[in-house]
C-alpha positions, 0 to 999 in steps of 0.5 A: 499444502506446504503453507497449510502444513507450515502454519499448522505446525507453528500453531502446534509449537506455540500452543505447547509453549503457551501450555507449558508457560501457563502450567508453570505459572499456575503450579508456582502460584499454587505451590504451598512452599512458594506462596509466601510473600505478597501476590506480586512477589509470588507472580514475579517468581512464577513468571521468572520460572517460565523459561526452564529446561522444558520450555527451552527447546519448545521456545527455541524451535518454535521461534526459529521456525519463523525464519522460514517466513522470511524465505516465504516472503522472498520467494513470493509465496506470501504477500508480506514485504521481505524487509518488514518480515525480516525485521519482525523476526529478527527482533524476536531472535535478538530477544531469544539470544538474550534469554538463552545466554543471560543466566538471570533469565533462566530457570533450567531446573525441572520442578522435580529437582527443586529439593536438591537445589533447596539442599544446596542453597540451604548449605550455602545459607548455613555457611554464610550464617553459621548460627542457622542450620539447613533444616531451619532455613525458611523455604521462602528464602530458598527459592531459585534466585531469579528476578527475570519476570520479563522473560515469562511475560514475553514468552506468554505474550508471544505464545498468546499472539502466535497461536491464534495468528497461525491458526488464522492463517491456516483458516485463510488458506483453507477457505481461500479468503482471509477477510470474510470466510475465516471464523469470526473468533479467529478473525477477532483474535487476530486483529484484537489481541495486539492491543494488550499483548503487544505492550506486554510483549514489548515490556517483557522484551525490554526487561530481557534486554536490560537484564542481558546488558547487565548479566556477567555471563552474557557479557562474557559470552559476547562483549561489552559492545553487545551489552551496549547494543542491548542496553542502549541501542535496542531501547532507543529503537523500541522507543521510536519503533513500538508506537509505529508498530502498534498504530500500524496494527490499529490501521490494519484492524480498522481496514480488516473489519471494514472489509469483513463487514462491508456491504456486498457490492451492487450487481456489476453495471457498465464497463466491467472486468470479465469473469476469469477461469475461477469465476471471479472478475479479476485483473490478472488473466485479463492483463496477461492476455492484453500484454501478450496480444500487444507484444505479439503484434511484433514479437511472437516469442515474447508473447508466448513467454508471457502466456506461459508465465505462471506467476504473473503477479510477481513477474509482470514487470519484466514483461512490461519492460520487454513490451516497451523495448519493442515499442522503442524500436520504431514508430510503426512498432509502437503503433502496432503494439498499442493498437493490438493491446487496445483491440484485445482490451475492447474484446475482453472487457464486458459492458453489462446493461441494467437488465444484466445482459452483457456484451463485449465493450467493442460491441457496446460502443458499436451499438446504436443507443436510443437513450440520449442526454439533454444539454445544460449550459451556464455562462459565467459572469465574472471579470475576464482575467488580465492577458498575462501569465501569472503563477502563484509561488511562495505567497507571491504572484509571479509574472513577466521577467520575474516569472521567466527568471524563476522558470529558468531557476526551476530548469537549472535545478531540475524541477522541470524539463527544459522543454517545459520551461521553454513552453512556459516562457513562450506563453509569457512572451505571447500573452494573446495565447492566453485568450481561449474564449473561442476554444472548447475543452472537454474535461473527462473528470472535470472535478479532478483535483489535478485537472485544469478547470480553474485555470481554463475558466479563468482564461474564459474557456468553454468547458464541456464537463463530464463528471459523476451525477452527484449534486454536490459535484455539480453545485461546485462545478457550476458555481466555479463557472458562474464566477468566471468569464468562461462557460460550462456545458454539461449532460442533463437527464432532463431538459434544462428548462424543466429545472426550476431551481438550482437544486433541481439542476444539480440533481439532473446534471452529470453522468457515469463514465462506466455505465454511460460510456456510449451515451457520453460519446454520442452526446459529445459527437452531436454537441456544437457544430463539428467545425468547432474543434475539441480538446479532449482531456482525460483527467479522471483517476481511480485506484487500482483496477478501477483506473483501468476501467475508467481509462478504457472508457475515456479511451473509447470516447477519445478514439471515436471523437478523434475519428469522427470530429475533425480537429480533435486534439487530446490531452492526458494527465500522466501518472508516475506509473506510466512508462515513457520515452524520456529526453536525453537531459532527463536520462543524464540527470537520472544517471547523475543522481544514480552515481550520487545516491546509489551507495546511500543506506536508505536507497539500499533498504528501499531496493531490498524491500522492493526487490526482495534482496535480489539486488542491492543496487538501486536503479536510476529511476528509483534514485531520482524518486528518492532524491525528489522525496528527500528534497520535498 
């Protein structure tokens, strides 16, 4: 209710600013005494009169209220980044200071005092021109000497943007959906007006800055440093920053319209997030329950703290750290936590059949399936690769001693861990290890860009490929296999002998880790004699909540293969979001980078944005990330 009231009050404030500004412009443009000169002269004079005694308090309080938006972002009442919000509001405040303290931006006299001002100006004109009396002075010469038309443009642009923006926020809060349920007129105005009003607002602000920098009263109120800031620094900042801001809004508009007019999602099928207390398939409640169950296996107090957490979205980080701390206490604790968390996930996630019936994921994996995949097989006809480790680097192919020297250089610099370097050097020294023609590799997400498909195929491996049932994917995968010395085995919807063309083969190949999870597991369990050990690699990757689903599907397959196929080993493609225990060398490097980079300005800005100004000291892992990005 507070946010609704705040946004509605701001909308009313800016509506009054807009009404006052428009009324002033129309009045000045239609005043017979102010209509001499060209249209542009009249318009410039009218815009110069916008900031007057009536406008001053309205503009001041309406804009200063925006400071609360920084507080809202800091307190996580809204999703806006703190630093970005602070910069946007500050730019407005800077412009507001300019028009408040620069006399050439002001027209603080109400229209009813105009006659008195005219008399004063007429007397001054008479004193300067002794041959002309007060009564003979043309009214066009007696205008208030204002030339700060940019202030009027700026104020009108601000108000025209803010009224629909705040009203849009009110509608979004009331309806609970900022994308599809807000009135279309408000939605369109929110994401379209910027195309005109951002450039006009920037033009007005730049004009205000220029006037302030050359205004004697402004310089006297502050200093020549302030004049330099307004006259030199701000124009440079605006020159480079304005295009970024405008193109960012273009991207936001594209994203918002895409979401609003997106087709409704298909009915849920296969492995899905369960329905929460609000009737939605949201990740928040499920994640909270899984983490609580996991840590509760070894520490009930921490589990209760998690369950009592009211703002999981903004505070889950500390609870995940608490979970990792418990895992680090002993191998037994780590296993208990992992087992409890996975068991809860299998219990909570649903598996929805084609007819809409749903059971827990655990039940789905334990059920007997009558549907089965057929098996496809393609043997490559390419030449077997030379049995030596080769690594492409900077346009060259490194091998032998040159490769070992480069590996050591990577280790010394910190590009790779010493353990990784040792493993690579062992492969260089043992070329027979590169013959994997008798090994079987199950690739869950075979076409992944980060997966090892190309390398394994070049080494003559036997690939068991799991990927989506899309013809273009299988055209690529089977093409790679045919050109190699390895082989590829894959699930088919029909017998391979019934596929008379490649196009039919590509169309029948593949499966879906979400909807076919139990069938994929069954197919892999029955594939090849069980005395042939599998190495199962989890390489599928998706964004956001979908990655949790695909990870759970891959885990179910890995779990059952590990338990029911002797000699099964597992491989994973790690991501930066995983939490790991690290070697002492990595810890020491992180500490060294921390000492070197923690005082640098860009690191402080990063942490201010990430943590909402809670701490100005970057943590070591952030320093390492930033240093790597800087190096790249």
